[in-house]
C-alpha positions as a Markdown table, in Angstrom:
| # | Residue | x | y | z |
|---|---|---|---|---|
| 1 | Unk | 4.8 | -55.8 | 42.0 |
| 2 | Unk | 7.7 | -54.9 | 44.0 |
| 3 | Unk | 10.1 | -57.4 | 42.2 |
| 4 | Unk | 10.7 | -56.4 | 38.5 |
| 5 | Unk | 13.8 | -55.4 | 37.9 |
| 6 | Unk | 12.5 | -53.2 | 34.3 |
| 7 | Unk | 10.4 | -50.8 | 34.4 |
| 8 | Unk | 8.9 | -50.4 | 30.8 |
| 9 | Unk | 7.2 | -47.0 | 30.2 |
| 10 | Unk | 4.8 | -45.6 | 27.4 |
| 11 | Unk | 5.2 | -41.7 | 26.5 |
| 12 | Unk | 2.2 | -40.2 | 25.8 |
| 13 | Unk | -0.8 | -40.5 | 28.1 |
| 14 | Unk | 1.3 | -41.9 | 30.4 |
| 15 | Unk | 3.8 | -39.8 | 31.4 |
| 16 | Unk | 3.2 | -36.4 | 29.4 |
| 17 | Unk | 0.0 | -35.2 | 29.3 |
| 18 | Unk | 0.1 | -35.1 | 25.7 |
| 19 | Unk | -3.1 | -36.5 | 24.3 |
| 20 | Unk | -5.0 | -33.1 | 23.8 |
| 21 | Unk | -1.8 | -31.9 | 22.1 |
| 22 | Unk | -1.7 | -35.4 | 19.8 |
| 23 | Unk | -5.3 | -34.4 | 18.9 |
| 24 | Unk | -5.6 | -31.0 | 17.6 |
| 25 | Unk | -2.1 | -31.2 | 15.9 |
| 26 | Unk | -3.7 | -34.5 | 14.0 |
| 27 | Unk | -6.9 | -32.6 | 13.2 |
| 28 | Unk | -5.2 | -29.1 | 12.0 |
| 29 | Unk | -2.7 | -30.9 | 10.0 |
| 30 | Unk | -5.8 | -32.9 | 7.7 |
| 31 | Unk | -7.1 | -29.6 | 7.9 |
| 32 | Unk | -4.9 | -28.1 | 6.1 |
| 33 | Unk | -3.9 | -31.2 | 3.8 |
| 34 | Unk | -7.7 | -31.2 | 2.7 |
| 35 | Unk | -8.9 | -34.7 | 4.4 |
| 36 | Unk | -11.9 | -35.1 | 6.7 |
| 37 | Unk | -11.1 | -33.8 | 10.3 |
| 38 | Unk | -11.2 | -37.5 | 12.4 |
| 39 | Unk | -13.4 | -36.3 | 15.5 |
| 40 | Unk | -11.7 | -36.0 | 18.8 |
| 41 | Unk | -11.9 | -39.9 | 20.2 |
| 42 | Unk | -10.9 | -41.1 | 16.8 |
| 43 | Unk | -7.5 | -39.2 | 17.2 |
| 44 | Unk | -7.5 | -40.7 | 20.6 |
| 45 | Unk | -7.7 | -44.2 | 19.4 |
| 46 | Unk | -4.6 | -44.8 | 17.5 |
| 47 | Unk | -2.1 | -42.6 | 19.7 |
| 48 | Unk | 0.8 | -44.9 | 20.7 |
| 49 | Unk | 0.7 | -46.6 | 17.3 |
| 50 | Unk | 4.1 | -45.1 | 14.7 |
| 51 | Unk | 3.0 | -42.2 | 12.4 |
| 52 | Unk | 2.3 | -43.9 | 8.8 |
| 53 | Unk | 0.0 | -47.4 | 10.8 |
| 54 | Unk | -1.7 | -44.1 | 12.8 |
| 55 | Unk | -2.5 | -42.5 | 9.3 |
| 56 | Unk | -3.5 | -45.3 | 7.5 |
| 57 | Unk | -5.9 | -46.4 | 10.6 |
| 58 | Unk | -7.4 | -42.9 | 11.0 |
| 59 | Unk | -7.7 | -41.8 | 7.1 |
| 60 | Unk | -8.9 | -45.3 | 5.3 |
| 61 | Unk | -8.9 | -43.7 | 2.2 |
| 62 | Unk | -5.5 | -42.0 | 2.7 |
| 63 | Unk | -3.1 | -42.1 | -0.9 |
| 64 | Unk | 0.9 | -42.0 | -0.4 |
| 65 | Unk | 1.5 | -38.9 | -1.0 |
| 66 | Unk | -1.5 | -37.6 | 1.1 |
| 67 | Unk | 0.5 | -39.5 | 3.5 |
| 68 | Unk | 3.7 | -37.7 | 2.7 |
| 69 | Unk | 2.5 | -34.9 | 3.6 |
| 70 | Unk | 0.6 | -35.1 | 6.6 |
| 71 | Unk | 4.1 | -37.0 | 8.3 |
| 72 | Unk | 5.5 | -33.0 | 7.9 |
| 73 | Unk | 2.6 | -31.7 | 9.0 |
| 74 | Unk | 1.9 | -33.2 | 11.9 |
| 75 | Unk | 5.3 | -32.8 | 13.2 |
| 76 | Unk | 4.6 | -28.9 | 12.1 |
| 77 | Unk | 1.6 | -28.7 | 14.1 |
| 78 | Unk | 2.8 | -30.7 | 16.6 |
| 79 | Unk | 6.1 | -28.7 | 17.0 |
| 80 | Unk | 5.5 | -25.3 | 15.9 |
| 81 | Unk | 2.1 | -24.9 | 15.4 |
| 82 | Unk | 0.5 | -25.9 | 18.4 |
| 83 | Unk | 0.7 | -24.8 | 21.8 |
| 84 | Unk | -1.4 | -26.8 | 23.9 |
| 85 | Unk | 0.5 | -27.4 | 27.1 |
| 86 | Unk | 2.0 | -30.7 | 27.2 |
| 87 | Unk | 3.0 | -31.3 | 30.9 |
| 88 | Unk | 4.2 | -34.5 | 32.7 |
| 89 | Unk | 1.5 | -36.0 | 34.6 |
| 90 | Unk | 1.5 | -35.0 | 38.4 |
| 91 | Unk | 3.9 | -37.5 | 40.9 |
| 92 | Unk | 6.2 | -38.1 | 37.6 |
| 93 | Unk | 9.3 | -37.1 | 37.7 |
| 94 | Unk | 9.2 | -37.9 | 41.5 |
| 95 | Unk | 8.2 | -42.3 | 40.3 |
| 96 | Unk | 11.3 | -42.4 | 38.1 |
| 97 | Unk | 13.4 | -40.4 | 40.6 |
| 98 | Unk | 12.2 | -43.3 | 43.2 |
| 99 | Unk | 12.7 | -46.1 | 41.1 |
| 100 | Unk | 16.3 | -45.4 | 39.7 |
| 101 | Unk | 17.2 | -44.9 | 43.5 |
| 102 | Unk | 15.9 | -48.7 | 44.2 |
| 103 | Unk | 17.9 | -49.4 | 41.5 |
| 104 | Unk | 15.2 | -50.4 | 38.8 |
| 105 | Unk | 16.3 | -50.3 | 35.5 |
| 106 | Unk | 13.6 | -48.1 | 33.0 |
| 107 | Unk | 12.9 | -48.2 | 29.6 |
| 108 | Unk | 11.0 | -46.3 | 27.4 |
| 109 | Unk | 8.6 | -47.7 | 24.5 |
| 110 | Unk | 6.9 | -45.5 | 22.6 |
| 111 | Unk | 4.5 | -44.7 | 19.5 |
| 112 | Unk | 7.1 | -41.0 | 18.5 |
| 113 | Unk | 9.6 | -40.7 | 16.1 |
| 114 | Unk | 13.3 | -40.9 | 17.5 |
| 115 | Unk | 13.1 | -37.4 | 16.7 |
| 116 | Unk | 10.2 | -36.6 | 18.8 |
| 117 | Unk | 11.4 | -39.2 | 22.0 |
| 118 | Unk | 14.4 | -37.2 | 22.2 |
| 119 | Unk | 12.9 | -33.8 | 22.4 |
| 120 | Unk | 10.6 | -34.2 | 24.7 |
| 121 | Unk | 13.1 | -36.0 | 27.0 |
| 122 | Unk | 15.3 | -33.1 | 26.8 |
| 123 | Unk | 12.4 | -30.9 | 27.2 |
| 124 | Unk | 11.3 | -32.8 | 30.5 |
| 125 | Unk | 15.0 | -32.8 | 31.6 |
| 126 | Unk | 14.1 | -37.0 | 32.1 |
| 127 | Unk | 16.5 | -38.6 | 29.2 |
| 128 | Unk | 19.2 | -39.8 | 32.1 |
| 129 | Unk | 16.5 | -42.0 | 33.9 |
| 130 | Unk | 16.3 | -44.2 | 31.4 |
| 131 | Unk | 18.4 | -46.8 | 30.2 |
| 132 | Unk | 17.3 | -47.4 | 26.8 |
| 133 | Unk | 14.3 | -46.3 | 24.9 |
| 134 | Unk | 12.4 | -47.8 | 21.6 |
| 135 | Unk | 10.7 | -45.7 | 19.3 |
| 136 | Unk | 8.1 | -46.1 | 16.2 |
| 137 | Unk | 10.7 | -46.4 | 12.8 |
| 138 | Unk | 12.9 | -48.3 | 14.3 |
| 139 | Unk | 10.8 | -50.8 | 15.7 |
| 140 | Unk | 7.5 | -52.7 | 14.1 |
| 141 | Unk | 4.2 | -50.5 | 15.8 |
| 142 | Unk | 2.5 | -51.6 | 18.5 |
| 143 | Unk | 1.0 | -53.8 | 19.6 |
| 144 | Unk | 3.5 | -55.7 | 17.5 |
| 145 | Unk | 6.3 | -57.0 | 20.3 |
| 146 | Unk | 9.6 | -56.8 | 18.7 |
| 147 | Unk | 10.2 | -53.4 | 20.6 |
| 148 | Unk | 9.8 | -55.2 | 24.2 |
| 149 | Unk | 11.9 | -57.8 | 23.0 |
| 150 | Unk | 14.6 | -55.8 | 21.1 |
| 151 | Unk | 15.1 | -53.8 | 24.9 |
| 152 | Unk | 15.0 | -57.3 | 27.2 |
| 153 | Unk | 17.6 | -58.4 | 25.0 |
| 154 | Unk | 19.7 | -55.2 | 24.8 |
| 155 | Unk | 19.2 | -55.4 | 29.0 |
| 156 | Unk | 19.6 | -59.0 | 29.4 |
| 157 | Unk | 16.6 | -59.4 | 31.6 |
| 158 | Unk | 13.7 | -61.7 | 31.3 |
| 159 | Unk | 10.3 | -60.9 | 30.3 |
| 160 | Unk | 9.1 | -62.1 | 33.8 |
| 161 | Unk | 11.7 | -59.6 | 35.2 |
| 162 | Unk | 9.9 | -56.8 | 33.7 |
| 163 | Unk | 6.7 | -54.9 | 33.4 |
| 164 | Unk | 5.0 | -52.4 | 30.9 |
| 165 | Unk | 3.3 | -49.2 | 32.1 |
| 166 | Unk | 0.5 | -47.8 | 29.3 |
| 167 | Unk | -2.3 | -45.8 | 28.9 |
| 168 | Unk | -3.5 | -47.4 | 25.3 |
| 169 | Unk | -4.8 | -50.7 | 24.3 |
| 170 | Unk | -2.2 | -51.2 | 22.3 |
| 171 | Unk | 0.9 | -51.0 | 25.2 |
| 172 | Unk | -0.9 | -53.7 | 26.5 |
| 173 | Unk | -1.3 | -56.2 | 24.1 |
| 174 | Unk | 2.2 | -55.4 | 22.9 |
| 175 | Unk | 2.9 | -56.7 | 26.5 |
| 176 | Unk | 0.6 | -59.9 | 26.2 |
| 177 | Unk | 2.6 | -60.0 | 23.0 |
| 178 | Unk | 6.1 | -60.3 | 24.8 |
| 179 | Unk | 4.8 | -62.7 | 27.2 |
| 180 | Unk | 5.4 | -59.1 | 29.8 |
| 181 | Unk | 3.2 | -57.8 | 32.5 |
| 182 | Unk | 1.6 | -54.6 | 32.0 |
| 183 | Unk | -0.1 | -52.2 | 34.8 |
| 184 | Unk | -2.9 | -50.2 | 33.0 |
| 185 | Unk | -3.1 | -46.2 | 33.6 |
| 186 | Unk | -6.8 | -44.7 | 33.6 |
| 187 | Unk | -5.7 | -41.1 | 33.1 |
| 188 | Unk | -4.8 | -41.1 | 29.8 |
| 189 | Unk | -6.8 | -42.6 | 26.1 |
| 190 | Unk | -8.2 | -45.7 | 27.3 |
| 191 | Unk | -10.8 | -46.7 | 30.7 |
| 192 | Unk | -10.8 | -48.9 | 33.1 |
| 193 | Unk | -12.7 | -51.3 | 31.5 |
| 194 | Unk | -10.7 | -51.3 | 28.0 |
| 195 | Unk | -8.2 | -51.6 | 29.7 |
| 196 | Unk | -8.5 | -54.7 | 31.3 |
| 197 | Unk | -9.7 | -56.9 | 28.7 |
| 198 | Unk | -5.6 | -57.0 | 28.2 |
| 199 | Unk | -5.1 | -58.7 | 31.4 |
| 200 | Unk | -2.9 | -56.4 | 32.8 |
| 201 | Unk | -1.8 | -57.2 | 36.9 |
| 202 | Unk | -3.7 | -54.7 | 37.8 |
| 203 | Unk | -5.3 | -50.7 | 36.3 |
| 204 | Unk | -4.6 | -47.3 | 38.5 |
| 205 | Unk | -5.3 | -44.4 | 38.5 |
| 206 | Unk | -2.5 | -42.2 | 39.1 |
| 207 | Unk | 1.3 | -42.7 | 38.9 |
| 208 | Unk | 1.6 | -42.0 | 43.2 |
| 209 | Unk | -0.9 | -45.0 | 42.9 |
| 210 | Unk | 1.7 | -47.0 | 40.3 |
| 211 | Unk | 4.9 | -45.7 | 42.8 |
| 212 | Unk | 3.3 | -48.1 | 46.1 |
| 213 | Unk | 2.6 | -51.1 | 43.9 |
| 214 | Unk | 6.1 | -50.6 | 42.5 |
| 215 | Unk | 7.9 | -49.9 | 45.3 |
| 216 | Unk | 5.2 | -49.9 | 48.6 |
């Protein structure tokens, strides 16, 4: 576990405790647009996907016009309309600091759009930790492996030298598709049983546990 040169993180539900805000923002946006309000668990299942893919998955009969309106409304709700806190998970900053001090390369592969990721990196004061990032909209949605292939190519890292950390099946399936090892975390969306279906090296319950595995 300590030999990986590159550690790639999902963002929502892995480094940032933002799942509840995503759920409430999506529900508020749906209500405003006149769509059926999806249950909490249904929204959680699409976290990690690109927003357009998520909307098509969540609202099976949604029209192109409704998607266009929802993209705007969801962004408003998440950034301005919703005040649900979105702190980093406990030990996230310390983990990133320790990884950098051990000369690990760090990256983010997220379902967020570029504007959204840049915003949370700034708010959380974490942008300096990451050598590169990939977002939905720039690449095909997870679990397509192109995000990871692109990161590996840029940093000149072989698949076996990298590991993907994520809280959803979308993250771990993407890693599988890219030939990259993975670690699942249980404090985001999916539980240990779901994550274990995608052959992660291990599933952990905290970032402290993850730090012990990656750094000893």
